[in-house]
C-alpha positions as CSV (number, residue, x, y, z in Angstrom):
1,M,-71.8,-31.8,-69.5
2,N,-69.7,-34.7,-68.3
3,F,-69.9,-35.0,-64.5
4,D,-67.9,-38.2,-64.2
5,L,-64.8,-38.0,-62.0
6,S,-61.4,-38.1,-63.5
7,E,-59.0,-40.9,-62.6
8,E,-57.1,-38.6,-60.2
9,Q,-60.3,-37.4,-58.5
10,E,-61.5,-41.0,-58.0
11,M,-58.1,-41.8,-56.5
12,F,-58.2,-39.0,-54.0
13,V,-61.8,-39.8,-53.0
14,S,-61.0,-43.5,-52.5
15,S,-57.9,-42.6,-50.5
16,V,-60.0,-40.5,-48.1
17,E,-62.5,-43.3,-47.7
18,R,-59.8,-45.9,-46.9
19,F,-58.0,-43.5,-44.6
20,A,-61.2,-42.8,-42.6
21,A,-62.5,-46.3,-42.6
22,P,-60.7,-47.5,-39.3
23,I,-62.2,-44.5,-37.4
24,D,-65.6,-45.8,-36.1
25,V,-67.8,-43.9,-33.8
26,E,-66.1,-45.0,-30.6
27,A,-62.6,-44.3,-32.0
28,R,-63.8,-40.8,-33.1
29,R,-65.2,-40.1,-29.7
30,K,-62.0,-41.1,-27.9
31,L,-60.0,-39.0,-30.3
32,R,-62.2,-35.9,-29.7
33,L,-61.8,-36.4,-25.9
34,S,-58.0,-36.4,-26.1
35,P,-56.2,-33.4,-24.7
36,T,-55.9,-31.7,-28.1
37,S,-58.9,-33.5,-29.7
38,Y,-56.7,-34.8,-32.5
39,D,-53.6,-36.9,-33.2
40,R,-50.6,-35.3,-34.8
41,A,-49.4,-38.7,-36.2
42,R,-52.7,-39.0,-38.1
43,W,-52.2,-35.5,-39.4
44,Q,-48.8,-36.5,-40.8
45,Q,-50.4,-39.4,-42.5
46,L,-53.0,-37.2,-44.1
47,A,-50.3,-34.8,-45.4
48,E,-48.4,-37.7,-46.8
49,M,-51.4,-38.6,-48.9
50,G,-51.1,-35.2,-50.6
51,L,-54.5,-33.9,-49.4
52,I,-53.1,-30.7,-48.0
53,A,-50.8,-30.2,-51.0
54,L,-53.9,-30.1,-53.2
55,A,-54.6,-26.6,-52.0
56,A,-51.3,-25.2,-53.2
57,S,-50.1,-24.6,-56.7
58,E,-47.3,-26.6,-58.3
59,D,-45.0,-23.6,-58.3
60,A,-45.4,-23.4,-54.5
61,G,-44.6,-27.1,-54.0
62,G,-48.2,-28.3,-54.0
63,M,-50.3,-30.4,-56.4
64,G,-52.4,-27.6,-57.9
65,G,-55.8,-29.0,-57.2
66,S,-58.8,-27.3,-58.6
67,A,-61.9,-26.1,-56.6
68,V,-63.7,-29.2,-57.8
69,D,-60.9,-31.4,-56.6
70,L,-60.9,-29.9,-53.2
71,A,-64.6,-30.0,-53.0
72,L,-64.7,-33.7,-53.8
73,V,-62.1,-34.5,-51.1
74,L,-64.0,-32.5,-48.5
75,E,-67.3,-34.1,-49.5
76,A,-65.6,-37.5,-48.9
77,I,-64.3,-36.3,-45.5
78,G,-67.9,-35.4,-44.6
79,K,-69.4,-38.6,-45.9
80,T,-67.0,-40.7,-43.9
81,N,-67.7,-38.5,-40.8
82,A,-63.9,-38.2,-40.5
83,P,-62.5,-36.2,-37.6
84,D,-59.7,-34.7,-39.7
85,P,-59.6,-30.8,-39.7
86,L,-58.3,-30.6,-43.3
87,L,-60.5,-27.6,-44.0
88,E,-59.4,-25.4,-41.1
89,H,-55.8,-26.5,-40.6
90,G,-54.8,-27.7,-44.0
91,I,-56.5,-25.9,-46.8
92,L,-57.0,-22.5,-45.1
93,P,-53.4,-22.0,-44.0
94,A,-52.1,-23.2,-47.3
95,L,-54.2,-20.6,-49.2
96,L,-53.2,-17.8,-46.8
97,L,-49.5,-18.6,-46.8
98,E,-49.2,-19.1,-50.6
99,R,-51.1,-16.0,-51.5
100,G,-49.4,-14.1,-48.7
101,G,-45.9,-14.8,-50.1
102,A,-44.7,-17.1,-47.2
103,G,-43.4,-19.9,-49.3
104,D,-40.7,-20.7,-46.8
105,V,-43.4,-21.5,-44.2
106,L,-45.8,-23.1,-46.6
107,G,-43.6,-26.2,-47.1
108,G,-43.9,-27.2,-43.5
109,V,-47.7,-26.9,-43.6
110,L,-47.9,-29.0,-46.8
111,S,-45.7,-31.7,-45.4
112,G,-47.7,-31.9,-42.1
113,E,-44.7,-30.9,-40.0
114,T,-46.3,-27.5,-39.2
115,L,-49.9,-27.2,-38.1
116,A,-51.2,-23.7,-38.6
117,T,-54.4,-22.0,-37.7
118,F,-56.1,-18.7,-38.6
119,A,-56.9,-16.3,-35.8
120,W,-59.3,-13.7,-37.1
121,T,-62.5,-13.5,-35.0
122,E,-63.0,-10.8,-32.3
123,R,-65.6,-10.1,-29.8
124,G,-68.4,-7.9,-31.0
125,Q,-67.3,-8.3,-34.6
126,R,-69.6,-11.2,-35.6
127,Y,-68.2,-12.5,-38.9
128,S,-66.3,-9.4,-40.0
129,L,-62.8,-9.9,-41.2
130,K,-61.8,-6.3,-40.2
131,A,-59.5,-6.4,-37.3
132,K,-60.2,-3.8,-34.6
133,G,-59.2,-5.2,-31.2
134,M,-55.8,-6.6,-32.3
135,K,-53.2,-3.9,-33.1
136,A,-49.9,-4.2,-34.8
137,E,-47.0,-1.9,-34.4
138,S,-43.6,-1.6,-36.1
139,A,-40.6,-2.6,-34.1
140,A,-36.9,-2.4,-34.6
141,D,-36.8,-6.0,-35.7
142,G,-40.3,-6.4,-37.3
143,F,-43.7,-6.1,-35.7
144,T,-45.4,-6.6,-32.4
145,L,-49.0,-7.5,-31.8
146,T,-51.3,-6.6,-28.9
147,G,-54.9,-7.7,-28.5
148,E,-57.2,-10.7,-28.3
149,K,-58.8,-13.1,-30.6
150,T,-61.6,-15.6,-30.0
151,M,-62.7,-18.9,-31.5
152,V,-59.3,-19.8,-32.8
153,M,-59.7,-23.3,-34.0
154,G,-57.1,-25.9,-33.0
155,A,-55.6,-23.4,-30.5
156,L,-53.9,-26.0,-28.4
157,M,-52.2,-28.0,-31.1
158,A,-51.3,-25.2,-33.5
159,D,-47.6,-24.6,-34.1
160,L,-48.3,-21.3,-35.9
161,F,-51.0,-18.7,-35.6
162,I,-51.9,-16.5,-38.7
163,V,-53.3,-13.5,-36.9
164,T,-55.2,-10.6,-38.4
165,A,-54.4,-7.2,-36.9
166,E,-55.1,-3.5,-37.6
167,F,-51.9,-1.9,-39.0
168,G,-51.9,1.5,-40.6
169,G,-55.7,1.6,-40.9
170,E,-55.8,-1.7,-42.8
171,T,-56.3,-5.3,-41.8
172,A,-53.0,-7.3,-42.2
173,C,-52.0,-10.8,-41.5
174,F,-49.0,-11.7,-39.3
175,L,-47.3,-15.0,-38.4
176,V,-46.9,-15.8,-34.7
177,P,-45.3,-19.0,-33.5
178,K,-46.8,-20.8,-30.6
179,D,-43.8,-20.2,-28.3
180,A,-43.7,-16.4,-29.0
181,P,-43.4,-14.3,-25.8
182,G,-46.6,-12.7,-24.6
183,L,-48.9,-15.3,-26.2
184,E,-51.5,-16.8,-23.9
185,V,-54.1,-19.4,-24.8
186,R,-57.4,-20.2,-23.1
187,A,-58.9,-23.3,-24.6
188,Y,-62.5,-24.6,-24.8
189,R,-64.4,-27.2,-26.8
190,L,-66.7,-26.5,-29.8
191,A,-70.0,-28.3,-30.4
192,D,-68.2,-30.9,-32.6
193,G,-65.8,-31.8,-29.9
194,S,-62.8,-30.1,-31.4
195,I,-60.8,-27.6,-29.3
196,A,-60.7,-23.9,-30.0
197,G,-59.5,-21.1,-27.8
198,E,-59.1,-17.5,-27.1
199,I,-55.6,-16.0,-27.5
200,K,-54.2,-13.0,-25.9
201,L,-51.1,-11.2,-27.3
202,T,-49.2,-8.7,-25.3
203,R,-46.5,-7.0,-27.4
204,T,-45.9,-10.3,-29.0
205,P,-43.3,-10.3,-31.8
206,A,-44.5,-11.5,-35.2
207,A,-42.2,-13.7,-37.3
208,A,-43.4,-12.1,-40.5
209,K,-46.2,-10.1,-42.2
210,L,-48.1,-11.6,-45.1
211,T,-48.7,-9.7,-48.3
212,L,-52.5,-10.1,-48.2
213,D,-54.8,-7.1,-48.7
214,P,-58.5,-7.1,-47.8
215,A,-59.5,-8.2,-51.3
216,A,-57.2,-11.2,-51.2
217,L,-58.7,-12.2,-47.8
218,D,-62.2,-11.9,-49.2
219,A,-61.3,-14.2,-52.0
220,I,-59.9,-16.8,-49.6
221,V,-63.0,-16.6,-47.5
222,A,-65.1,-17.4,-50.6
223,D,-63.0,-20.5,-51.2
224,M,-63.5,-21.6,-47.6
225,R,-67.2,-21.1,-47.7
226,L,-67.4,-23.4,-50.8
227,Y,-65.2,-26.0,-49.1
228,A,-67.2,-25.9,-45.9
229,A,-70.3,-26.4,-47.9
230,A,-68.7,-29.4,-49.6
231,E,-68.0,-31.1,-46.3
232,M,-71.6,-30.4,-45.2
233,V,-72.8,-32.1,-48.4
234,G,-70.8,-35.2,-47.5
235,L,-72.2,-35.0,-43.9
236,G,-75.7,-34.7,-45.2
237,Q,-75.2,-37.9,-47.3
238,R,-73.9,-39.8,-44.2
239,L,-76.9,-38.6,-42.1
240,L,-79.3,-39.7,-44.8
241,D,-77.7,-43.1,-45.4
242,D,-77.5,-43.9,-41.7
243,T,-81.1,-42.8,-41.2
244,L,-82.4,-45.0,-44.1
245,T,-80.6,-48.0,-42.6
246,Y,-82.0,-47.3,-39.1
247,V,-85.7,-46.9,-40.2
248,K,-85.5,-50.3,-42.1
249,E,-84.3,-52.0,-38.9
250,R,-86.2,-50.2,-36.1
251,E,-89.6,-51.8,-35.4
252,Q,-92.7,-50.3,-33.8
253,F,-96.1,-52.0,-33.7
254,G,-94.5,-55.1,-35.2
255,V,-93.3,-53.4,-38.4
256,A,-90.3,-51.4,-39.5
257,I,-90.9,-47.7,-39.0
258,G,-89.6,-47.1,-42.5
259,S,-92.9,-48.5,-43.7
260,F,-94.8,-45.5,-42.2
261,Q,-95.9,-43.2,-45.0
262,A,-95.3,-40.1,-43.0
263,L,-91.6,-41.0,-42.5
264,Q,-91.2,-42.0,-46.1
265,H,-92.4,-38.5,-47.2
266,R,-90.0,-36.8,-44.9
267,L,-87.1,-39.0,-46.1
268,V,-87.9,-38.2,-49.7
269,D,-87.8,-34.5,-48.8
270,C,-84.3,-35.1,-47.2
271,Y,-83.2,-36.9,-50.3
272,A,-84.3,-34.0,-52.5
273,K,-82.6,-31.5,-50.3
274,E,-79.3,-33.5,-50.4
275,E,-79.4,-33.8,-54.2
276,Q,-80.2,-30.1,-54.5
277,A,-77.3,-29.2,-52.2
278,R,-74.9,-31.3,-54.2
279,S,-76.0,-29.7,-57.4
280,M,-75.5,-26.3,-55.9
281,L,-72.1,-27.2,-54.7
282,Y,-70.9,-28.3,-58.2
283,R,-72.5,-25.3,-59.8
284,A,-70.6,-23.0,-57.5
285,A,-67.3,-24.9,-57.8
286,L,-67.5,-24.7,-61.6
287,T,-68.1,-20.9,-61.6
288,D,-65.5,-18.8,-63.4
289,R,-63.0,-17.7,-60.7
290,G,-61.6,-15.1,-63.0
291,D,-64.6,-12.9,-62.1
292,A,-63.9,-12.3,-58.4
293,A,-67.3,-10.8,-57.7
294,K,-69.2,-13.6,-59.4
295,W,-67.1,-16.2,-57.7
296,Q,-67.6,-14.8,-54.2
297,R,-71.4,-14.4,-54.9
298,A,-71.6,-18.0,-56.0
299,A,-69.7,-19.3,-52.9
300,A,-71.9,-17.3,-50.6
301,G,-75.1,-18.5,-52.2
302,A,-73.9,-22.1,-52.1
303,K,-73.0,-22.0,-48.4
304,A,-76.3,-20.4,-47.5
305,F,-78.4,-22.9,-49.4
306,I,-76.4,-25.9,-48.4
307,G,-76.1,-24.9,-44.8
308,E,-79.8,-24.5,-44.4
309,N,-80.7,-27.7,-46.2
310,V,-78.1,-30.0,-44.6
311,D,-79.1,-28.6,-41.2
312,S,-82.7,-29.6,-42.0
313,V,-81.5,-33.1,-43.0
314,A,-79.5,-33.4,-39.8
315,R,-82.4,-32.5,-37.6
316,E,-84.7,-34.9,-39.3
317,A,-82.1,-37.6,-38.9
318,V,-81.9,-37.0,-35.2
319,Q,-85.6,-36.9,-34.7
320,M,-86.1,-40.2,-36.5
321,H,-83.4,-41.8,-34.3
322,G,-84.9,-40.4,-31.1
323,G,-83.0,-39.1,-28.1
324,M,-79.9,-41.3,-28.9
325,G,-79.5,-39.4,-32.2
326,I,-78.1,-36.4,-30.4
327,T,-75.5,-38.4,-28.4
328,D,-71.9,-39.3,-29.2
329,E,-72.8,-43.0,-29.3
330,L,-74.0,-42.7,-32.9
331,A,-72.4,-41.2,-36.0
332,I,-75.6,-39.1,-36.4
333,G,-74.8,-37.0,-33.3
334,H,-71.2,-36.4,-34.4
335,A,-72.3,-35.4,-37.9
336,L,-75.0,-33.0,-36.7
337,K,-72.5,-31.2,-34.4
338,R,-70.0,-30.9,-37.2
339,V,-72.7,-29.4,-39.4
340,L,-73.5,-26.8,-36.6
341,V,-69.8,-25.7,-36.7
342,L,-69.4,-25.6,-40.4
343,A,-72.6,-23.8,-41.1
344,R,-71.3,-20.9,-39.0
345,L,-67.7,-20.9,-40.3
346,F,-67.0,-17.5,-42.0
347,G,-70.7,-16.6,-41.7
348,D,-73.9,-18.2,-40.7
349,V,-76.8,-18.7,-43.1
350,D,-78.3,-15.3,-42.5
351,T,-75.0,-13.5,-42.9
352,V,-73.9,-15.1,-46.2
353,L,-77.4,-15.0,-47.6
354,A,-77.5,-11.2,-47.0
355,E,-74.1,-10.9,-48.7
356,Y,-75.5,-12.9,-51.7
357,A,-78.6,-10.7,-51.9
358,L,-76.5,-7.5,-51.9
359,A,-74.1,-8.9,-54.5
360,A,-77.0,-10.0,-56.7
């Protein structure tokens, strides 16, 4: 089997690397400490590169990227330790809006003019997609929503919220603009420095209802699990590369600590885990998507395996750097914290592994 990248894939990976190159550790830290933890002008530049459009089909105005194309882009995002929330605010909204029949809104997301986020988590629901606390009711001019959501990523900078709510005994998705009456946001920072928040809706009118059933939502979650795993593979490579450089330079007892056999063995283990994670990623990305059950099982297995192994690589990297490895002064600390967030997005290791076991 030929695993060489196509010309288009190499172009996108190179574009991501060039785009992320000017953001060093200090610039990344300052960006995360800004009021919204990100820069809208940078988001516009990212959209102009066509990275968000990869997630939408050509018929919907996108570029029709494959699962492998998107996985490669997100792996590059992770390897460069870029702060860009392409996964949660680019790819995810694009998938929801296109498959939900909101083509009129999708164009703004693909162009970068509209920044959307998905509000689906509720207290006491763990990683369940089923909406219980958020209720939707029919109104004379559409629908109104009442309830609360937690861990809404990018809550402060989002122009549009895609909110799940219980409607007629089923979970449905509704579009709520940020300036809708009755919408309240309480923001807080996540481990990786990005800003999430809790939103409260009180008879808030929805702009539209998406045509997404629970099966369609499950399929999108499978996609997101794979792409989160892809970014973690990239982060794992960055963690390993930086650690290899550090142990060659850091001296103790007059020699580089990289000459210590115990550290060499642990680094070999990290290398093996990273290579196995990358192989698992490509194996899942190449799975036949025509078989929904097989695709979702492969994505769950990949996320569980990659999440556990990259987390192990990250912890080894921090330990070899010592106390400064956990700080925001080094890329190591930023990468570890991003891994912690991604490993729990749409299900932590135990959750997705249990789903994989049931499906198998």
